[in-house]
C-alpha positions as CSV (number, residue, x, y, z in Angstrom):
1,M,11.0,-49.3,-151.9
2,F,14.4,-49.5,-153.7
3,A,16.5,-48.5,-150.7
4,N,19.1,-51.0,-149.5
5,H,19.0,-53.1,-152.7
6,P,21.9,-53.9,-155.0
7,K,22.2,-51.8,-158.2
8,G,22.0,-54.9,-160.4
9,L,18.4,-55.6,-159.4
10,I,16.7,-53.1,-161.7
11,P,18.7,-54.0,-164.9
12,A,18.0,-57.7,-164.3
13,A,14.3,-56.9,-163.8
14,L,14.2,-54.8,-166.9
15,S,15.8,-57.6,-168.9
16,N,13.1,-60.0,-167.8
17,M,10.3,-57.5,-168.4
18,G,10.5,-57.8,-172.2
19,E,10.6,-61.5,-172.1
20,R,7.5,-61.5,-169.9
21,F,5.7,-59.3,-172.4
22,G,6.1,-62.0,-175.0
23,Y,5.1,-64.7,-172.5
24,Y,1.9,-62.9,-171.6
25,I,0.9,-62.5,-175.2
26,M,1.4,-66.2,-175.6
27,N,-0.3,-67.0,-172.3
28,A,-3.4,-64.9,-173.3
29,V,-3.9,-66.3,-176.8
30,L,-2.4,-69.8,-177.1
31,V,-5.4,-72.1,-176.3
32,L,-7.9,-69.9,-178.1
33,F,-5.5,-69.4,-181.0
34,L,-5.1,-73.1,-181.5
35,C,-8.8,-73.6,-181.5
36,S,-9.5,-70.7,-183.9
37,K,-6.5,-71.5,-186.2
38,F,-6.7,-75.2,-186.5
39,G,-10.2,-76.0,-185.3
40,L,-8.8,-78.2,-182.5
41,A,-11.0,-79.4,-179.7
42,E,-10.5,-77.5,-176.5
43,E,-9.2,-80.6,-174.7
44,T,-6.6,-81.1,-177.5
45,S,-5.6,-77.4,-177.4
46,T,-5.1,-77.5,-173.7
47,I,-3.0,-80.6,-173.9
48,V,-0.7,-78.7,-176.3
49,Y,-0.8,-75.7,-173.9
50,S,0.1,-78.0,-171.0
51,V,3.0,-79.6,-172.7
52,F,4.3,-76.3,-174.0
53,Y,4.2,-74.7,-170.5
54,A,5.6,-77.8,-168.9
55,G,8.4,-77.7,-171.5
56,I,9.3,-74.1,-170.5
57,Y,10.0,-75.2,-166.9
58,V,11.5,-78.6,-167.6
59,L,14.0,-77.0,-170.0
60,A,14.8,-74.4,-167.3
61,L,16.3,-77.3,-165.5
62,V,18.4,-78.1,-168.6
63,G,19.3,-74.4,-168.8
64,G,20.4,-74.4,-165.2
65,I,22.6,-77.5,-165.7
66,I,24.2,-75.9,-168.8
67,A,25.0,-72.7,-167.0
68,D,26.3,-74.5,-163.9
69,K,28.5,-76.7,-166.0
70,T,29.9,-73.9,-168.2
71,Q,29.8,-71.3,-165.5
72,N,28.6,-69.0,-168.2
73,Y,25.3,-67.8,-166.9
74,K,25.3,-64.6,-168.9
75,G,26.1,-66.3,-172.3
76,T,23.4,-68.8,-171.6
77,I,20.9,-66.0,-170.9
78,I,21.8,-64.3,-174.2
79,S,21.4,-67.5,-176.1
80,G,18.0,-68.0,-174.6
81,L,16.7,-64.6,-175.7
82,A,18.0,-65.3,-179.3
83,V,16.3,-68.7,-179.5
84,M,13.0,-67.3,-178.2
85,T,13.1,-64.5,-180.8
86,L,13.5,-67.1,-183.5
87,G,10.4,-69.0,-182.2
88,Y,8.2,-65.9,-182.2
89,A,9.4,-65.1,-185.7
90,V,8.1,-68.5,-186.9
91,L,4.8,-67.9,-185.2
92,A,4.4,-64.4,-186.7
93,V,4.1,-65.8,-190.3
94,P,0.4,-65.9,-191.2
95,I,-0.5,-69.0,-193.2
96,L,-4.1,-70.1,-193.7
97,A,-4.7,-73.6,-192.2
98,T,-6.5,-75.8,-194.8
99,E,-7.3,-79.5,-195.0
100,G,-4.2,-80.0,-197.1
101,N,-1.6,-78.2,-194.9
102,T,-2.9,-78.6,-191.4
103,A,-0.6,-81.5,-190.5
104,W,2.7,-79.8,-191.4
105,L,1.5,-76.3,-190.3
106,L,0.5,-77.6,-186.8
107,T,3.9,-79.4,-186.6
108,L,5.7,-76.1,-187.5
109,T,3.6,-74.3,-184.9
110,C,4.6,-76.9,-182.3
111,F,8.3,-76.6,-183.3
112,A,8.1,-72.8,-182.8
113,L,6.6,-73.4,-179.4
114,F,9.5,-75.7,-178.6
115,L,12.0,-73.0,-179.6
116,I,10.2,-70.5,-177.3
117,A,10.2,-73.1,-174.5
118,F,13.9,-74.0,-174.9
119,G,15.0,-70.4,-175.1
120,N,12.9,-69.6,-172.0
121,G,14.7,-72.6,-170.3
122,L,18.1,-71.1,-171.0
123,F,17.0,-67.6,-169.9
124,K,14.5,-67.7,-167.0
125,G,16.1,-69.8,-164.2
126,N,19.6,-68.4,-164.8
127,L,18.5,-64.8,-164.6
128,Q,16.7,-65.7,-161.3
129,A,19.9,-67.3,-160.1
130,I,21.8,-64.1,-160.8
131,V,19.3,-62.1,-158.8
132,G,19.7,-64.5,-155.9
133,Q,23.5,-64.0,-156.1
134,L,23.0,-60.3,-155.8
135,Y,21.7,-60.9,-152.3
136,D,24.6,-63.2,-151.2
137,N,26.3,-60.1,-150.2
138,P,25.7,-59.8,-146.4
139,K,25.0,-56.1,-146.9
140,Y,21.8,-57.0,-148.8
141,S,20.9,-60.4,-147.5
142,A,18.1,-59.1,-145.2
143,Q,16.3,-57.7,-148.2
144,R,16.2,-60.9,-150.2
145,D,12.4,-61.5,-150.0
146,A,11.7,-57.8,-150.8
147,G,14.2,-57.9,-153.6
148,F,12.4,-60.8,-155.3
149,Q,9.1,-59.1,-154.8
150,I,10.4,-55.9,-156.6
151,F,11.8,-58.2,-159.3
152,Y,8.4,-59.7,-159.7
153,V,6.7,-56.3,-160.0
154,F,9.0,-55.2,-162.9
155,I,8.5,-58.4,-164.9
156,N,4.7,-58.0,-164.6
157,V,4.8,-54.5,-166.1
158,G,5.1,-56.1,-169.5
159,G,2.3,-58.5,-168.5
160,V,-0.2,-55.7,-168.0
161,A,0.2,-54.4,-171.6
162,A,0.7,-57.7,-173.4
163,P,-2.8,-59.2,-173.3
164,F,-4.2,-56.0,-175.0
165,V,-1.9,-56.5,-178.0
166,A,-3.5,-59.6,-179.7
167,P,-7.1,-58.4,-179.3
168,M,-6.2,-54.9,-180.6
169,L,-4.3,-56.2,-183.6
170,R,-7.0,-58.8,-184.4
171,S,-9.8,-56.3,-184.2
172,W,-7.8,-53.8,-186.3
173,W,-7.3,-56.4,-189.0
174,L,-10.9,-57.5,-188.9
175,N,-12.0,-53.9,-189.3
176,V,-9.6,-53.4,-192.2
177,N,-11.4,-56.3,-193.9
178,S,-14.9,-55.0,-193.0
179,M,-15.5,-57.6,-190.3
180,S,-15.9,-57.4,-186.5
181,Y,-15.0,-59.6,-183.6
182,N,-17.0,-62.4,-182.0
183,A,-15.4,-64.9,-179.7
184,S,-17.9,-67.7,-180.5
185,F,-17.9,-67.4,-184.3
186,P,-14.6,-69.2,-185.2
187,A,-15.7,-72.4,-183.5
188,L,-19.0,-72.4,-185.4
189,C,-17.0,-71.7,-188.7
190,H,-14.8,-74.8,-188.1
191,Q,-17.8,-76.9,-187.2
192,F,-19.6,-75.9,-190.4
193,L,-16.6,-76.2,-192.7
194,G,-15.3,-79.5,-191.2
195,Q,-18.6,-81.2,-190.5
196,T,-19.1,-84.8,-191.2
197,D,-22.6,-84.8,-189.7
198,P,-25.2,-82.1,-190.2
199,M,-25.1,-79.3,-187.6
200,T,-28.0,-79.0,-185.3
201,E,-30.7,-76.5,-186.3
202,E,-29.8,-74.5,-183.2
203,N,-26.1,-74.2,-184.2
204,M,-27.0,-73.4,-187.8
205,N,-29.2,-70.6,-186.5
206,N,-26.4,-69.4,-184.3
207,L,-24.0,-69.5,-187.2
208,Y,-26.1,-67.3,-189.5
209,S,-27.1,-64.9,-186.7
210,L,-23.5,-64.3,-185.7
211,A,-22.3,-64.2,-189.3
212,T,-24.6,-61.3,-189.9
213,Q,-23.3,-59.5,-186.8
214,V,-19.6,-59.9,-187.9
215,G,-20.0,-58.7,-191.5
216,Y,-21.5,-61.5,-193.6
217,N,-22.8,-60.4,-197.0
218,T,-25.6,-62.6,-198.2
219,Q,-24.3,-62.4,-201.7
220,M,-21.3,-64.5,-200.6
221,E,-21.5,-68.2,-199.9
222,I,-21.5,-68.9,-196.2
223,S,-18.7,-71.4,-196.5
224,E,-16.6,-68.8,-198.4
225,F,-17.3,-66.2,-195.7
226,C,-16.4,-68.7,-192.9
227,T,-13.1,-69.5,-194.6
228,R,-12.2,-65.8,-195.1
229,Y,-13.2,-64.9,-191.6
230,L,-11.0,-67.5,-190.1
231,D,-8.1,-66.3,-192.2
232,V,-8.5,-62.7,-191.3
233,F,-9.2,-63.5,-187.6
234,N,-6.0,-65.6,-187.2
235,T,-3.8,-63.3,-189.3
236,G,-4.5,-60.5,-186.7
237,I,-3.3,-62.8,-184.0
238,H,-0.1,-63.7,-186.0
239,Y,0.7,-60.0,-186.1
240,S,0.7,-59.9,-182.3
241,F,3.8,-62.1,-182.3
242,L,5.7,-59.3,-184.1
243,A,5.3,-57.4,-180.8
244,S,6.9,-60.4,-179.0
245,I,9.9,-60.2,-181.3
246,A,10.4,-56.6,-180.5
247,A,10.1,-57.2,-176.8
248,M,12.8,-60.0,-177.0
249,L,15.2,-57.7,-178.8
250,I,14.7,-55.0,-176.2
251,S,15.4,-57.4,-173.4
252,L,18.5,-58.6,-175.3
253,V,19.9,-55.1,-175.7
254,I,19.2,-54.2,-172.0
255,F,21.0,-57.3,-170.8
256,I,24.0,-57.0,-173.0
257,M,24.4,-53.3,-172.0
258,T,24.1,-54.0,-168.2
259,K,25.6,-57.5,-167.9
260,K,29.0,-56.2,-166.6
261,G,27.2,-54.9,-163.4
262,L,25.7,-58.3,-162.7
263,P,27.4,-61.1,-160.7
264,S,29.8,-63.4,-162.5
265,P,29.6,-66.9,-160.9
266,A,32.7,-68.2,-162.7
267,K,34.9,-65.4,-161.2
268,K,33.4,-66.0,-157.8
269,A,34.1,-69.7,-157.9
270,A,37.7,-69.1,-159.0
271,V,38.7,-67.4,-155.7
272,E,36.9,-69.8,-153.4
273,D,39.1,-72.0,-151.2
274,K,38.2,-75.6,-152.1
275,S,40.4,-77.3,-149.6
276,Y,38.3,-78.9,-146.8
277,T,39.0,-81.4,-144.0
278,P,37.0,-84.7,-143.9
279,E,35.0,-83.4,-141.0
280,E,34.2,-80.2,-142.9
281,K,33.1,-82.3,-145.9
282,A,30.9,-84.5,-143.8
283,A,29.2,-81.4,-142.2
284,M,28.7,-79.8,-145.6
285,S,27.2,-83.0,-146.9
286,K,24.7,-83.2,-144.1
287,E,23.8,-79.6,-144.5
288,I,23.3,-80.0,-148.2
289,K,21.0,-83.0,-147.7
290,Q,18.9,-81.1,-145.2
291,R,18.7,-78.1,-147.6
292,M,17.8,-80.2,-150.5
293,G,15.2,-82.1,-148.5
294,A,13.5,-78.8,-147.5
295,L,13.7,-77.7,-151.1
296,F,12.0,-80.8,-152.5
297,A,9.2,-80.5,-149.8
298,V,8.4,-77.0,-150.9
299,L,8.6,-78.0,-154.6
300,G,5.9,-80.6,-153.9
301,I,3.6,-77.8,-152.7
302,A,4.6,-75.6,-155.7
303,V,3.4,-78.3,-158.1
304,F,-0.2,-78.0,-156.8
305,F,-0.1,-74.2,-156.7
306,W,0.9,-73.9,-160.3
307,F,-1.6,-76.6,-161.3
308,S,-4.3,-74.3,-159.8
309,F,-2.8,-70.9,-160.7
310,H,-2.1,-71.6,-164.4
311,Q,-5.7,-72.4,-165.1
312,N,-5.7,-68.7,-166.1
313,G,-4.6,-69.8,-169.5
314,T,-6.8,-72.8,-169.8
315,S,-10.2,-73.3,-168.0
316,M,-10.3,-69.6,-166.9
317,S,-9.7,-68.5,-170.5
318,L,-12.6,-70.7,-171.6
319,F,-14.7,-69.3,-168.8
320,A,-13.9,-65.8,-170.0
321,R,-14.9,-66.7,-173.6
322,D,-18.0,-68.7,-172.8
323,F,-19.5,-67.1,-169.6
324,M,-18.5,-63.5,-170.0
325,D,-19.7,-60.7,-172.3
326,T,-16.9,-60.6,-175.0
327,S,-18.5,-57.7,-177.0
328,S,-16.7,-55.2,-174.8
329,I,-13.9,-57.2,-173.2
330,A,-12.1,-59.8,-175.3
331,P,-11.3,-63.0,-173.3
332,E,-7.6,-62.5,-173.7
333,I,-7.7,-59.1,-172.0
334,W,-8.5,-60.8,-168.6
335,Q,-4.9,-62.1,-168.6
336,A,-3.9,-58.5,-167.8
337,M,-5.7,-58.6,-164.5
338,N,-3.2,-60.7,-162.8
339,P,0.0,-58.7,-163.6
340,F,-2.0,-55.5,-162.9
341,F,-2.8,-56.7,-159.4
342,V,0.8,-57.8,-159.0
343,I,2.0,-54.3,-159.6
344,V,-0.6,-52.6,-157.4
345,L,-0.5,-55.1,-154.5
346,T,3.2,-55.8,-154.2
347,P,4.1,-52.5,-152.5
348,V,1.2,-53.1,-150.1
349,I,2.4,-56.7,-149.3
350,I,6.0,-55.5,-148.9
351,M,4.8,-52.7,-146.4
352,F,2.7,-55.3,-144.6
353,F,5.6,-57.7,-144.1
354,S,8.0,-54.8,-143.2
355,A,5.5,-53.6,-140.5
356,L,5.3,-57.1,-139.0
357,S,9.1,-57.3,-139.1
358,R,9.5,-54.0,-137.2
359,K,7.1,-55.3,-134.5
360,G,9.1,-58.5,-134.1
361,K,6.3,-60.5,-135.7
362,E,8.0,-61.5,-138.9
363,I,6.4,-64.3,-140.9
364,S,8.8,-66.9,-142.1
365,T,9.0,-67.7,-145.9
366,P,7.5,-71.2,-145.5
367,K,4.6,-69.8,-143.5
368,K,3.9,-67.2,-146.2
369,I,3.8,-70.0,-148.8
370,A,1.3,-71.9,-146.6
371,I,-0.9,-68.9,-146.3
372,G,-0.7,-68.3,-150.0
373,M,-2.2,-71.8,-150.7
374,G,-5.1,-70.8,-148.4
375,L,-5.7,-67.6,-150.3
376,A,-5.7,-69.5,-153.6
377,G,-8.4,-71.8,-152.0
378,I,-10.5,-68.7,-151.3
379,A,-10.5,-67.8,-155.0
380,Y,-11.8,-71.2,-156.0
381,L,-14.3,-71.3,-153.1
382,F,-15.8,-68.1,-154.5
383,M,-15.9,-69.6,-158.0
384,T,-17.5,-72.8,-156.8
385,I,-20.3,-71.0,-154.8
386,Y,-20.9,-68.5,-157.6
387,S,-21.2,-71.2,-160.3
388,V,-23.6,-73.3,-158.1
389,C,-25.8,-70.2,-157.5
390,M,-25.9,-69.4,-161.2
391,H,-26.8,-73.0,-162.1
392,Y,-24.1,-73.1,-164.7
393,P,-23.9,-76.3,-166.7
394,S,-20.7,-77.7,-168.3
395,G,-19.0,-75.6,-170.9
396,T,-20.1,-77.9,-173.7
397,E,-23.8,-77.8,-172.7
398,F,-23.6,-74.0,-172.3
399,R,-22.2,-73.4,-175.8
400,E,-25.0,-75.5,-177.3
401,L,-27.7,-73.3,-175.8
402,A,-29.5,-70.8,-178.0
403,Y,-27.6,-67.5,-178.4
404,A,-30.2,-65.5,-176.6
405,T,-30.3,-67.9,-173.7
406,R,-26.6,-67.8,-173.2
407,E,-26.6,-64.0,-173.3
408,A,-29.1,-63.9,-170.4
409,M,-26.8,-66.1,-168.3
410,L,-23.5,-64.2,-168.8
411,S,-21.5,-63.1,-165.7
412,G,-20.5,-59.6,-164.9
413,P,-16.8,-58.5,-165.0
414,W,-16.6,-58.3,-161.2
415,V,-16.5,-62.1,-161.0
416,L,-13.1,-62.4,-162.7
417,V,-11.9,-59.3,-161.0
418,L,-12.5,-60.9,-157.6
419,Y,-11.1,-64.2,-158.7
420,Y,-7.8,-62.7,-160.0
421,F,-7.5,-60.5,-156.9
422,F,-7.4,-63.5,-154.5
423,M,-5.2,-65.5,-156.9
424,T,-2.7,-62.7,-157.3
425,V,-2.4,-62.2,-153.5
426,A,-1.8,-65.9,-153.3
427,E,0.8,-65.7,-156.0
428,L,2.6,-62.9,-154.1
429,F,2.8,-65.1,-151.1
430,I,4.2,-68.0,-153.0
431,S,6.0,-67.3,-156.3
432,P,8.5,-64.5,-155.5
433,L,9.0,-65.9,-152.0
434,G,9.4,-69.3,-153.4
435,L,12.3,-68.0,-155.6
436,S,13.7,-66.3,-152.5
437,F,13.4,-69.6,-150.5
438,V,15.2,-71.5,-153.3
439,S,18.1,-69.0,-153.3
440,K,18.3,-69.3,-149.5
441,V,18.5,-73.1,-149.3
442,A,20.4,-73.8,-152.5
443,P,24.1,-74.8,-152.1
444,K,26.3,-72.1,-153.7
445,H,27.6,-74.4,-156.4
446,M,24.0,-75.5,-157.4
447,Q,22.2,-72.2,-157.7
448,G,21.3,-72.6,-161.4
449,L,20.2,-76.2,-160.9
450,C,18.1,-75.5,-157.9
451,Q,16.3,-72.5,-159.6
452,G,15.8,-75.0,-162.4
453,L,14.2,-77.5,-160.0
454,W,11.8,-74.8,-158.8
455,L,10.8,-74.2,-162.4
456,G,10.7,-78.0,-162.9
457,A,8.1,-78.3,-160.2
458,T,6.1,-75.7,-162.1
459,A,6.4,-77.9,-165.2
460,V,4.9,-80.8,-163.4
461,G,2.0,-78.6,-162.3
462,N,1.6,-77.4,-165.9
463,L,1.5,-81.0,-167.2
464,L,-1.8,-81.4,-165.3
465,L,-3.4,-78.2,-166.7
466,W,-5.5,-80.2,-169.2
467,I,-7.5,-81.7,-166.3
468,G,-9.3,-78.4,-165.6
469,P,-10.7,-77.9,-169.2
470,L,-11.6,-81.6,-169.3
471,I,-13.8,-81.3,-166.1
472,Y,-15.0,-77.9,-167.3
473,N,-16.5,-79.4,-170.5
474,K,-17.8,-82.7,-169.0
475,C,-19.4,-81.6,-165.7
476,P,-21.1,-78.6,-164.3
477,I,-18.3,-76.1,-164.1
478,W,-18.5,-75.8,-160.3
479,V,-17.0,-79.3,-160.1
480,A,-13.8,-78.1,-161.7
481,W,-13.5,-75.2,-159.3
482,A,-14.2,-77.6,-156.3
483,V,-11.4,-79.8,-157.4
484,F,-8.9,-76.9,-157.3
485,L,-10.3,-75.8,-154.0
486,A,-9.6,-79.2,-152.5
487,V,-6.1,-79.2,-154.0
488,C,-5.3,-75.8,-152.4
489,L,-6.6,-76.8,-149.0
490,I,-4.8,-80.1,-148.9
491,S,-1.5,-78.4,-149.9
492,M,-2.0,-75.7,-147.3
493,G,-2.5,-78.4,-144.6
494,A,0.7,-80.2,-145.8
495,M,2.7,-77.0,-145.7
496,F,1.6,-76.1,-142.2
497,S,2.5,-79.7,-141.0
498,M,6.1,-79.2,-142.2
499,L,6.4,-75.7,-141.0
500,K,8.7,-76.1,-137.9
501,W,11.1,-78.3,-139.9
502,L,11.3,-75.9,-142.8
503,E,11.8,-72.9,-140.6
504,R,14.6,-74.7,-138.8
505,V,16.4,-75.6,-142.0
506,T,16.2,-72.1,-143.4
507,K,17.5,-70.3,-140.3
């Protein structure tokens, strides 16, 4: 699998692997952490999540501009890792949220998220640009798509382990304090402690029933136990960010030790002949316009893919918490399913594409992206049909049902396994190949900027993420899945309609 690839590919992938470890911890816990830490409504938590993840990709555009202007890609990447480390360090400090400190503590948390987003912006797009430059060498250019797929595998290795960290540390800390885990209990604690109106009798019964299960001692006031449980529960999550700090430092060490073997754009630019005739300049200008037009067309499709795909951290996390049995599998752990499938399926996908290429039936990168949108549609078609058959109500209505009634309606793990399988195959047809597409069409002097634009398109999709949880809580949940199904099918149709033009531009 590694034959005919440049030596710098593996060091670059390893540098990114640690960063992805921290990312997947955050991706797994952020929405649920904001709810359990501050008692935020799910719609509010997902807005914070959407802005944070949009910020990661918007700031990648800023990071690309900085690297292109300074021609110091490697220094920008190192700065990004340092800033992210600082952000995770702020999040790792456990402070109990109370009525008196919630305002400034939530502000501090958002500032830490900004540091992580800004550091990621300095790091992510520029490292991807360097990987693209590895394949500018004609010796390796034919392996560009496969190279980005290998890069994608390595960075997902960290993603497989990361979602287990927060649940493991949280459960450990709960056990140390003679308590146990229950996904539904923090919301009931916040509702009880912050109530302005009396809780319903059903919710009070649920509160006492779950409190007994997680370690409540009847000699203690229920309000005191709820406060203590929230403190212990969230402190365990804070400890998981210490693992993110360690991962950032490992990535920093790997990159510093191997950076000499990676391309240096500044040195490359210094030896290029910049003397062109007017005719050459006109031809270059026309070609750049065509390339940028193709790039923006694909970016438009990418917006809707990421809007659908990144529901894994919002509405799908809520589904895993509400509609799945969390006694054996914590909702955050499902975030490991996607990177696991990336690792397992990427060699299969590479072999499949290679076999087609040997038979002279190679699929173009734009066509692969179009097929990927169709595969994402299949994932949401399945979720729509399943939710209709199970007669699932909205998330809000489901959580208000009696505990025993909810237990009888929970889904089996196979549901999310099947969903993540199709979404991961779709991702492998779109994300690494989208990076490859950008590196193909981007003008040589705009590599960092164009990789930033790809991430900027992801940002726009992320800004829409809050729509999923909003529908999830207001309508029967099949409606949310049907919306994403429609988005994927329309995007696939648009991509196929532009296929000939895109294939012509990328030849």
